[in-house]
LOVEX-814112 format. One record per atom (N, C-alpha, C): residue number from 1; residue in three letters; x, y, z. Coordinates in Angstrom, 1 decimal. Layout:
N
  pos  code      c1      c2      c3
  NUM   ALA       X       Y       Z
...
% end
This chain:
82
  pos  code      c1      c2      c3
    1   MET   109.9   104.4   106.9
    1   MET   108.3   104.4   105.7
    1   MET   109.3   103.5   104.8
    2   SER   108.4   103.0   103.6
    2   SER   108.9   102.2   102.6
    2   SER   109.0   102.6   101.3
    3   ASN   109.8   102.2   100.6
    3   ASN   110.3   102.6    99.3
    3   ASN   109.2   102.3    98.1
    4   ALA   108.2   102.3    98.5
    4   ALA   107.4   101.2    97.6
    4   ALA   105.9   102.3    97.4
    5   VAL   105.4   101.7    96.2
    5   VAL   104.1   102.3    95.9
    5   VAL   103.0   101.3    95.5
    6   PRO   101.9   101.8    96.5
    6   PRO   100.7   100.7    96.7
    6   PRO   100.4   100.6    95.0
    7   ARG    99.9    99.0    94.9
    7   ARG    99.3    98.6    93.3
    7   ARG    97.5    99.3    93.7
    8   SER    97.2   100.6    93.4
    8   SER    96.1   100.5    93.7
    8   SER    95.9   101.9    92.6
    9   ALA    94.4   102.2    92.7
    9   ALA    93.9   103.4    91.5
    9   ALA    94.4   104.6    92.4
   10   SER    94.7   104.7    93.5
   10   SER    95.5   106.2    94.0
   10   SER    96.5   106.0    94.8
   11   LEU    97.4   106.2    94.3
   11   LEU    98.8   106.2    94.6
   11   LEU    99.5   107.3    95.5
   12   ARG   100.0   107.5    96.8
   12   ARG   100.2   108.4    97.5
   12   ARG   101.7   108.9    97.6
   13   SER   101.7   110.4    97.5
   13   SER   103.3   110.7    97.9
   13   SER   103.8   110.8    99.5
   14   ASN   104.7   110.1    99.7
   14   ASN   105.1   109.9   101.4
   14   ASN   105.9   110.9   101.5
   15   CYS   106.1   111.0   102.8
   15   CYS   106.9   112.1   103.7
   15   CYS   108.6   112.0   103.2
   16   ALA   108.8   110.7   103.0
   16   ALA   109.9   110.7   102.7
   16   ALA   110.6   110.6   101.2
   17   SER   111.7   111.5   101.4
   17   SER   111.8   111.8    99.7
   17   SER   112.3   110.8    98.9
   18   ASP   112.6   109.7    99.2
   18   ASP   113.1   108.8    98.6
   18   ASP   112.0   107.5    98.4
   19   SER   110.9   108.0    98.7
   19   SER   109.7   107.2    98.7
   19   SER   108.7   107.3    98.3
   20   PHE   107.7   106.6    97.5
   20   PHE   106.4   107.0    96.8
   20   PHE   105.5   106.3    96.9
   21   GLY   104.4   106.3    98.0
   21   GLY   103.4   105.5    98.3
   21   GLY   103.5   105.1   100.0
   22   CYS   102.3   105.0   100.5
   22   CYS   102.7   104.4   101.8
   22   CYS   101.0   103.7   102.2
   23   GLY   100.5   103.0   101.0
   23   GLY    99.4   102.3   101.5
   23   GLY    99.4   101.1   101.8
   24   GLY    98.6   100.0   102.2
   24   GLY    98.8    98.7   102.0
   24   GLY    98.7    97.7   100.7
   25   GLY    98.8    96.7   101.1
   25   GLY    98.9    95.6    99.8
   25   GLY    99.9    95.5    99.1
   26   ALA   100.0    95.1    97.9
   26   ALA   101.1    94.7    97.0
   26   ALA   102.0    96.2    96.8
   27   SER   103.3    96.1    96.2
   27   SER   103.5    97.6    96.1
   27   SER   104.6    97.3    95.0
   28   LEU   104.7    98.6    94.6
   28   LEU   106.1    98.9    93.4
   28   LEU   107.0   100.3    94.3
   29   THR   108.6    99.6    93.8
   29   THR   109.3   100.9    93.6
   29   THR   108.9   101.8    92.7
   30   ARG   109.8   102.9    93.2
   30   ARG   110.0   104.2    92.1
   30   ARG   110.5   103.7    91.0
   31   LYS   111.4   102.7    91.0
   31   LYS   112.3   102.2    89.9
   31   LYS   111.2   101.4    89.0
   32   GLU   110.2   100.5    89.5
   32   GLU   109.2    99.8    88.7
   32   GLU   108.2   100.6    88.3
   33   VAL   108.0   101.7    89.1
   33   VAL   106.7   102.5    88.1
   33   VAL   107.5   103.2    87.0
   34   GLU   108.4   103.7    87.2
   34   GLU   109.4   104.1    86.0
   34   GLU   109.3   103.3    84.7
   35   THR   109.2   102.1    84.8
   35   THR   109.2   101.0    84.0
   35   THR   107.8   100.9    83.2
   36   ILE   107.0   101.6    83.5
   36   ILE   105.4   101.7    83.1
   36   ILE   105.4   102.4    81.8
   37   HIS   105.4   101.9    80.4
   37   HIS   105.6   102.7    79.4
   37   HIS   104.2   102.7    78.6
   38   ILE   103.1   102.2    79.0
   38   ILE   101.8   102.4    78.5
   38   ILE   101.2   103.6    78.8
   39   PRO    99.8   103.9    78.2
   39   PRO    99.8   105.2    78.3
   39   PRO    98.9   105.2    79.7
   40   THR    99.1   106.0    80.5
   40   THR    98.4   106.0    82.0
   40   THR    97.8   107.3    82.2
   41   LEU    96.5   107.1    82.6
   41   LEU    95.6   108.7    82.8
   41   LEU    95.5   108.7    84.5
   42   ILE    96.2   109.6    85.2
   42   ILE    96.0   109.9    86.3
   42   ILE    94.9   111.2    86.8
   43   ALA    93.9   110.0    87.1
   43   ALA    92.6   111.4    87.5
   43   ALA    92.6   111.4    89.0
   44   VAL    92.5   112.9    89.3
   44   VAL    92.5   113.1    91.1
   44   VAL    91.5   114.3    90.7
   45   GLY    90.7   114.5    91.9
   45   GLY    89.9   115.3    92.1
   45   GLY    90.3   116.6    92.9
   46   THR    89.9   118.1    92.9
   46   THR    90.7   118.8    93.6
   46   THR    90.6   118.8    95.1
   47   LYS    89.6   118.3    95.7
   47   LYS    89.4   118.0    96.6
   47   LYS    90.0   116.6    97.7
   48   ASP    90.8   116.2    96.9
   48   ASP    91.2   114.9    97.1
   48   ASP    92.6   115.2    98.1
   49   VAL    92.4   114.6    99.0
   49   VAL    93.4   114.6   100.1
   49   VAL    93.7   113.2   100.5
   50   VAL    93.4   112.1    99.8
   50   VAL    93.7   111.0   100.0
   50   VAL    95.0   110.2    99.2
   51   ALA    94.7   111.2    97.8
   51   ALA    95.8   110.2    96.7
   51   ALA    97.3   110.6    96.4
   52   GLY    97.2   111.9    97.0
   52   GLY    99.0   112.6    96.9
   52   GLY    99.1   113.3    95.8
   53   SER   100.1   113.7    95.2
   53   SER   100.3   114.4    94.1
   53   SER   100.3   113.9    92.8
   54   PRO    99.5   114.1    91.9
   54   PRO    99.4   113.1    90.5
   54   PRO   100.3   113.5    89.8
   55   ASP   100.8   114.7    89.6
   55   ASP   102.0   115.2    89.2
   55   ASP   103.5   114.3    89.6
   56   GLU   103.6   114.4    90.6
   56   GLU   104.8   113.8    91.3
   56   GLU   104.8   111.9    90.5
   57   LEU   103.5   111.5    90.5
   57   LEU   103.2   110.2    90.2
   57   LEU   103.7   110.0    88.4
   58   ALA   103.1   111.2    87.8
   58   ALA   103.1   111.2    86.3
   58   ALA   104.4   111.4    85.9
   59   ALA   105.5   112.5    86.8
   59   ALA   106.4   112.4    86.6
   59   ALA   107.5   111.0    86.3
   60   LEU   107.2   109.9    87.2
   60   LEU   107.9   108.6    87.1
   60   LEU   107.2   107.9    86.1
   61   MET   106.5   108.1    85.0
   61   MET   106.0   107.7    84.2
   61   MET   106.1   108.0    82.8
   62   PRO   107.2   107.8    81.8
   62   PRO   107.1   108.4    80.2
   62   PRO   105.9   108.9    79.7
   63   HIS   104.6   108.1    79.6
   63   HIS   103.6   108.4    78.8
   63   HIS   102.2   108.6    79.7
   64   ALA   102.4   109.3    81.0
   64   ALA   101.4   109.4    81.9
   64   ALA   101.0   111.1    81.7
   65   GLN    99.7   111.1    81.6
   65   GLN    99.0   112.3    81.8
   65   GLN    97.9   112.5    83.1
   66   VAL    97.9   113.7    83.4
   66   VAL    97.2   114.2    84.5
   66   VAL    95.7   114.6    84.3
   67   LEU    94.7   114.4    84.8
   67   LEU    93.2   114.8    84.7
   67   LEU    92.9   115.2    86.0
   68   ILE    92.6   116.6    86.1
   68   ILE    92.3   116.9    87.3
   68   ILE    90.7   117.3    87.3
   69   ILE    90.2   116.7    88.3
   69   ILE    88.4   116.7    88.6
   69   ILE    87.9   118.1    89.5
   70   PRO    87.6   118.9    89.1
   70   PRO    87.0   120.2    89.6
   70   PRO    86.4   119.4    90.7
   71   ASP    86.2   120.0    92.0
   71   ASP    85.2   120.0    93.3
   71   ASP    85.2   118.6    93.6
   72   ARG    85.9   117.6    93.3
   72   ARG    85.5   116.2    93.7
   72   ARG    86.7   115.5    94.8
   73   ASP    86.3   115.0    95.8
   73   ASP    87.2   114.2    96.6
   73   ASP    87.6   112.8    96.2
   74   HIS    88.1   112.1    96.8
   74   HIS    88.7   110.7    96.4
   74   HIS    87.8   109.5    96.1
   75   MET    86.8   109.8    96.6
   75   MET    85.5   108.8    96.5
   75   MET    84.4   109.5    95.3
   76   LEU    84.2   110.4    95.4
   76   LEU    83.2   111.4    94.5
   76   LEU    83.8   111.7    92.9
   77   ALA    84.9   111.2    92.8
   77   ALA    85.7   111.6    91.6
   77   ALA    85.2   110.5    90.4
   78   VAL    84.7   109.5    91.1
   78   VAL    84.6   108.2    90.1
   78   VAL    83.3   108.4    89.2
   79   GLY    83.1   108.2    88.0
   79   GLY    82.3   108.2    87.0
   79   GLY    81.5   109.8    86.7
   80   ASP    82.8   110.7    87.3
   80   ASP    82.3   112.2    86.8
   80   ASP    82.5   112.6    85.3
   81   LYS    81.9   113.1    84.3
   81   LYS    82.7   113.2    83.2
   81   LYS    83.2   114.5    83.3
   82   VAL    84.2   114.7    82.9
   82   VAL    85.3   116.1    82.7
   82   VAL    85.4   116.6    81.5
% end
């Protein structure tokens, strides 16, 4: 397993304790994610089985907030008003 985080709207927690992410494409390491200091909103639906833990991702970024979207999966959360 890689120690990388995919550069995408949905970042997944991996099974390995030292890694975060298991998607394709360009990636960021945990240390690189920790350098993101701009305000970041991590939105995830309660039925999302793709994105992984938003709390784990937010814990890596000093200015991140988690927004939980009720009753939505990975694809249906986009565009909903919460």
